[in-house]
Residue, then its C-alpha position, 0 to 999 in steps of 0.5 A: m882159904e877165903a880172900n880178904h877184900t874191901v870195896k872202896s868207891n868203885h874199886i875192889v881192894e884184895e889183900n896183897q893186891t893192887i886196886e882194881a877199878i870197877h867200870t860201869y858200861v851201858l850197852s845198846i843191843g839190837s838186831n834186824v833179824s830176830e828178837a831171839n838174837v837179842v834175847a840170846a845176846i842178853k843170856w850170853l851177857r848174863t854169863l859174863f856179868a854177875d851185876m847186870e840190869v837190862s831193859h825189856v826187848y822192844e821194837t823200833p823202826a830202822i833209822s839211817s845214819h842221819g837219824s831219819a826212818a830208813p827207806c822202805s823195803g821193796q814190799g813197802e815195809i819199814p825195816v824194824y829192829d829189836n832192841a834192848v839196853a843193858c847196864v853192866e859192871s866189870p873190872m874189864g877195860c873198855a877196849d877189852l870189852e869192845s873186843l869181846l862184844k865184836a867177837y860175839e857179833l862175828e860169831c853170830g854172823r855179823d861179818a862183812k857179807a852181812r854188813a854189805a847186805g844190811i843184815v844185822p844178826i846182832d849189834i852190841d855197842i858200848v854207849v856209856t862208860d863210867g858216866s861218859i857218853k862214848r857214842p853220842w849219836d846212839y845216845r841221842q836215838h830213840f832206839f837207845k832212849i827207850g831202854y835206857a829210861t827203864i834202867t836208869 
C-alpha cells in the first residue's frame, strides 16, 4: 500500500502522521591528508541524503584560527587542505546530524591523537542551518566561500 503524502512549505505531511520539517544544511568538508578522503566523505554523504548538491573538490592553504596562512612546515611548504561544500536536505535535526558527522570523522581517524598532531583525515561541519549561519568564522573563510559560491 502506498502512503499518501503532501509537501507543504518545507514539511512533509503523511496521512495520519504529524508534520515533519525538512531542514537544509550547508556542510563544509575538508582534509589535510588527501583529496581521496574528501571524495570518500562525499560518497558517504550521498548514501545518507537523496537530495544533495556538492561543489567540486578544491585545494586551499591551511589557515590559523585567526584567518591567516598557517605556518610553513619544516620543509618550507604551507600546509594545504582539500575542500568541498555540500548542501543537503533532511528531516534530521541539527544535533542528530552533528553527532552523525562527528562519528564519521572519528571512524576515519579524527581522534585526539590526530588532533594533537594537526592531522585532519576528514572534517565535516554544519556551517548553515535553514538559512541561519551556525559557524560564522567558517562562513567568512575563503575555504568555504569557494565551494559555497558554486552551489548557491
